[in-house]
N, C-alpha and C positions, 0 to 999 in steps of 0.2 A: 560309393560305399566300398570300403576296402575289405571287410571281413568276408571269408568264404569257408566252406566246409568241404573237405575232401570226400568223394564218394567211397563207400566201403568196397572192398575187393570182391566179396560175394554177397548174395542177397539172403543167405540163410540167417535164421534168428541168432545163431551162435556168434555172428560177427558184431552184434549189437553191443557197442561199448557204452557204459554208463556216462563216460566223459563226452561222447558224441551226442548222446541224448540231451544231456544238460547243456552242452554247447549250443545246440539248435534252440533249446528253450530260452537260453540267455539271449540269443539274437532276436527271437520273437519279443522277449521282454524289453529289449533295448529299442527296437525299431517300430513296434506296433502300439504302444507298450501294454503288454498283457502278461500276467503271471499264469503260467500253465500248470495245472495239477499234474502229479506224476503219471497217471494213466494216460492223460492227453499228450504229455511229453513223449511217451513211448509210442503211442498211436501215430503221432505226427512224425516221429523219426522214421517210422516205416513208410510213410508217404514220401518223405524226402529221399529215402533210400530207393524206393521204386522209381523215382524220377531220375536219380543220379546214376543208377546202374546201366540203363540202356545208353546213356550219353557218355559214360565213362569220363566225366569231367568234374571239376570242382563246382559246387553250387555256390552262387553268390548270394549276398543278403537279399538282393532283389528277387532272385529265384525262390528263395525260402519264404519271404514274406508274400510273394504272389501265390505260391503254393498254399500257404496258410489261408490267405483270403479266399481263394477259390474252393479249397477243400471244406472250410468251415463257414463259408458265406459271410465272412467278416467284412464290415465296412459298408460304405454306401456307394451310390453311383454305379460304376461298372460292376461291382460285386454284389449289389443288391442285398445288403445285410438283412438278416431275418428279424433282428431285434433292435429297437431303438428306444432309448429312454427319453420320453417326451417331457415328463415332469415328475416330480415327487413331492411328498408332503410328510413332514415329521410331526408326530403328535404323541402325547403321553397316553398310555393305556393303563387304566386302573386294574388291579389284580382281579376284581370282581368281573371285569369284562373278558378276561382270558378264560374263565371257567365255562 
């Protein structure tokens, strides 16, 4: 996987770039595939930033997806996902049943 994200220079909140937040969310969407709501994008950017700062290196897609899986317990097997959709059923509901 060729994509990577450069670590920010400082770990302060003022260095958070909207483009970097969206860039990380884009990689998650492309490689996991999940669409992250805005607040989770920002929260996960902070996770990536905390991992990138001590190492002072670019984060690869594998680094980012592994961080997402371990932080949010996403997936199965090694990461032991918390939620699994085993089945579902669609049915019509009458207005009288909603009240």
